[in-house]
C-alpha positions as CSV (number, residue, x, y, z in Angstrom):
1,X,11.3,-3.9,-18.8
2,X,8.9,-1.0,-18.3
3,X,6.4,0.6,-20.5
4,X,3.5,3.1,-20.7
5,X,0.2,1.2,-20.2
6,X,-2.0,4.3,-19.9
7,X,-1.3,8.0,-19.5
8,X,-1.2,7.8,-15.8
9,X,0.0,4.2,-15.3
10,X,3.5,2.9,-15.7
11,X,4.1,-0.9,-15.4
12,X,7.5,-2.1,-14.5
13,X,8.8,-5.7,-14.4
14,X,10.7,-6.8,-11.3
15,X,11.8,-3.4,-9.9
16,X,11.4,0.4,-10.1
17,X,13.6,2.1,-12.6
18,X,16.9,3.4,-11.3
19,X,16.9,7.1,-10.4
20,X,13.1,7.4,-10.2
21,X,12.3,10.1,-7.6
22,X,8.9,9.8,-6.1
23,X,9.4,12.5,-3.4
24,X,9.3,12.4,0.4
25,X,5.8,11.0,0.7
26,X,4.9,8.0,-1.5
27,X,1.5,6.3,-1.6
28,X,1.9,2.5,-1.7
29,X,-0.4,-0.5,-2.0
30,X,0.1,-4.2,-2.8
31,X,-1.8,-7.0,-4.6
32,X,-1.4,-10.6,-3.5
33,X,-2.8,-14.0,-4.3
34,X,-4.9,-13.9,-1.2
35,X,-5.4,-12.4,2.3
36,X,-2.8,-14.4,4.2
37,X,0.6,-12.7,3.8
38,X,2.3,-15.8,5.2
39,X,0.8,-18.0,2.5
40,X,-0.2,-15.8,-0.5
41,X,2.6,-14.4,-2.7
42,X,3.1,-10.8,-3.4
43,X,2.2,-10.1,-7.1
44,X,2.2,-6.3,-7.5
45,X,3.4,-3.2,-5.7
46,X,1.8,0.1,-6.6
47,X,3.4,3.5,-5.9
48,X,2.5,7.1,-6.5
49,X,4.1,10.5,-5.6
50,X,0.6,12.1,-5.7
51,X,1.2,13.6,-9.2
52,X,-1.5,11.6,-10.9
53,X,0.8,8.9,-12.1
54,X,1.0,5.3,-10.7
55,X,4.0,3.1,-11.0
56,X,3.2,-0.6,-10.8
57,X,5.9,-3.1,-10.1
58,X,5.1,-6.7,-11.0
59,X,6.8,-9.2,-8.8
60,X,7.3,-12.5,-10.6
61,X,8.9,-15.5,-8.7
62,X,11.9,-17.3,-10.2
63,X,9.7,-20.4,-10.7
64,X,7.8,-18.4,-13.3
65,X,10.9,-16.9,-14.9
66,X,11.0,-13.7,-12.8
67,X,13.4,-12.2,-10.3
68,X,11.3,-12.6,-7.2
69,X,12.7,-10.5,-4.3
70,X,15.6,-9.2,-6.4
71,X,14.3,-5.6,-6.6
72,X,17.0,-3.4,-5.0
73,X,15.5,0.0,-6.0
74,X,12.1,-0.9,-4.5
75,X,13.6,-2.2,-1.3
76,X,15.7,1.0,-1.0
77,X,12.6,3.1,-1.2
78,X,10.7,1.0,1.3
79,X,13.5,1.2,3.9
80,X,14.6,4.8,3.3
81,X,14.1,6.7,6.5
82,X,13.7,10.0,4.6
83,X,10.7,8.8,2.6
84,X,7.4,8.4,4.4
85,X,5.3,5.6,3.0
86,X,1.5,6.2,2.8
87,X,-0.8,3.2,3.0
88,X,-4.5,2.3,3.4
89,X,-4.6,-0.6,5.9
90,X,-0.8,-0.6,6.2
91,X,-0.9,-3.6,8.6
92,X,-1.5,-6.0,5.7
93,X,0.8,-4.4,3.2
94,X,3.7,-4.2,5.6
95,X,3.3,-7.9,6.4
96,X,3.1,-8.8,2.7
97,X,6.2,-6.8,1.8
98,X,8.3,-8.1,4.7
99,X,7.3,-11.7,4.0
100,X,8.1,-11.4,0.3
101,X,11.0,-9.0,0.2
102,X,12.5,-9.4,3.7
103,X,12.4,-5.7,4.5
104,X,10.8,-3.7,7.3
105,X,9.0,-0.8,5.7
106,X,9.3,2.4,7.7
107,X,8.3,5.2,8.4
108,X,4.7,4.7,7.5
109,X,1.3,6.4,7.6
110,X,-2.0,4.6,7.5
111,X,-5.2,6.3,6.3
112,X,-7.4,3.6,7.7
113,X,-6.1,4.2,11.2
114,X,-6.4,7.9,10.7
115,X,-10.0,7.5,9.5
116,X,-11.0,5.4,12.5
117,X,-9.5,7.9,14.9
118,X,-11.3,11.0,13.6
119,X,-14.3,9.8,11.4
120,X,-16.0,8.3,14.5
121,X,-19.4,9.4,13.1
122,X,-19.2,6.4,10.7
123,X,-18.1,2.8,10.6
124,X,-17.2,2.9,6.9
125,X,-13.5,3.3,6.7
126,X,-12.7,1.4,3.4
127,X,-10.7,3.1,0.6
128,X,-13.8,3.3,-1.6
129,X,-15.6,5.3,1.1
130,X,-12.6,7.6,1.8
131,X,-12.2,8.3,-2.0
132,X,-15.8,9.2,-2.3
133,X,-16.1,11.3,1.0
134,X,-12.7,13.0,1.1
135,X,-11.5,13.0,-2.5
136,X,-14.8,13.2,-4.4
137,X,-13.9,10.2,-6.5
138,X,-15.9,7.0,-7.0
139,X,-13.5,4.0,-7.5
140,X,-14.5,0.5,-8.6
141,X,-13.5,-2.5,-6.4
142,X,-14.6,-5.0,-9.1
143,X,-11.1,-6.3,-9.7
144,X,-10.3,-6.8,-6.0
145,X,-10.5,-10.5,-6.1
146,X,-9.1,-11.2,-9.5
147,X,-6.0,-13.3,-10.3
148,X,-3.1,-11.0,-9.5
149,X,-0.6,-13.8,-10.2
150,X,-1.4,-13.9,-13.9
151,X,1.6,-13.3,-16.2
152,X,-0.3,-10.7,-18.1
153,X,-2.5,-8.3,-16.1
154,X,-5.6,-6.9,-17.8
155,X,-6.1,-3.2,-18.4
156,X,-8.9,-3.4,-15.9
157,X,-6.6,-4.9,-13.2
158,X,-4.0,-2.2,-13.9
159,X,-6.6,0.6,-13.6
160,X,-7.9,-0.9,-10.4
161,X,-4.4,-1.2,-8.9
162,X,-3.6,2.3,-9.8
163,X,-6.7,3.7,-8.2
164,X,-5.6,2.3,-4.9
165,X,-2.7,4.8,-4.7
166,X,-3.7,7.8,-6.9
167,X,-5.9,9.4,-4.4
168,X,-4.1,8.6,-1.1
169,X,-2.3,12.0,-0.9
170,X,-5.6,13.9,-1.2
171,X,-7.2,11.7,1.4
172,X,-4.3,12.0,3.8
173,X,-4.2,15.8,3.5
174,X,-7.8,15.9,4.7
175,X,-7.4,13.3,7.4
176,X,-4.3,15.1,8.7
177,X,-6.4,18.3,9.0
178,X,-9.0,16.4,11.0
179,X,-6.4,14.7,13.2
180,X,-5.0,18.1,14.1
181,X,-8.4,19.6,14.6
182,X,-9.5,16.8,17.0
183,X,-6.2,16.7,18.9
184,X,-5.4,13.1,17.8
185,X,-2.4,13.5,15.6
186,X,0.1,12.4,18.3
187,X,-1.8,9.2,19.1
188,X,-2.1,8.5,15.3
189,X,1.7,8.9,14.9
190,X,2.3,6.5,17.8
191,X,0.0,4.0,16.1
192,X,1.9,4.4,12.8
193,X,5.2,3.7,14.6
194,X,3.8,0.5,16.0
195,X,2.6,-0.8,12.6
196,X,5.8,-2.6,11.5
197,X,5.7,-4.5,14.8
198,X,2.0,-5.3,14.4
199,X,2.8,-6.7,10.9
200,X,5.6,-8.8,12.3
201,X,3.2,-10.2,15.0
202,X,0.8,-11.2,12.1
203,X,3.6,-13.0,10.3
204,X,4.3,-14.9,13.6
205,X,0.7,-16.0,13.8
206,X,-0.5,-13.6,16.5
207,X,-3.7,-12.7,14.6
208,X,-6.7,-14.3,16.2
209,X,-7.1,-14.1,19.0
210,X,-5.4,-10.7,19.0
211,X,-2.3,-10.4,21.2
212,X,-4.0,-7.5,23.1
213,X,-7.3,-9.3,23.7
214,X,-8.2,-10.5,27.1
């Protein structure tokens, strides 16, 4: 089932519609029951082609009458080598998607890594700050800790979830310019290629202390 929730939000149950083309660069985010991808189930996957519309896929486990990981269209997009997936803090999202759907999402870009590489004049690299500084948009994070496993999501939750992907293309365009200007695009791309492995290490428990720590 899918339906129009608001002009720029489309909510889909279990999977993306067949034949939906979101282009070669797709912004993606996830909502989970908590911050441990090994423990906390995946509840929602948000996607946008950068056209001002967000597609939200609600993942419902079989125990609650849903289809769980049975979402072939979404999995095909996540693993399509011709489609670049654009995240903010991809490390977490990739781990959540792999744990829930048994897929390795690639290739990927992470705006948080890009921001840390070139916005060295600040220590504020959250999505809220990037939206404000690079896209001129003030987003609310009020629903960040709400119950994403609820059978019926509120309009406020849907609006919050959509805001996490609607501005990523604009943010990435600006960060890409800065990476090129500062000569750090190559190292950024190397970091992106490592992200699926970093997520896998997280799922194996190599989080704290970090594997690369002394």
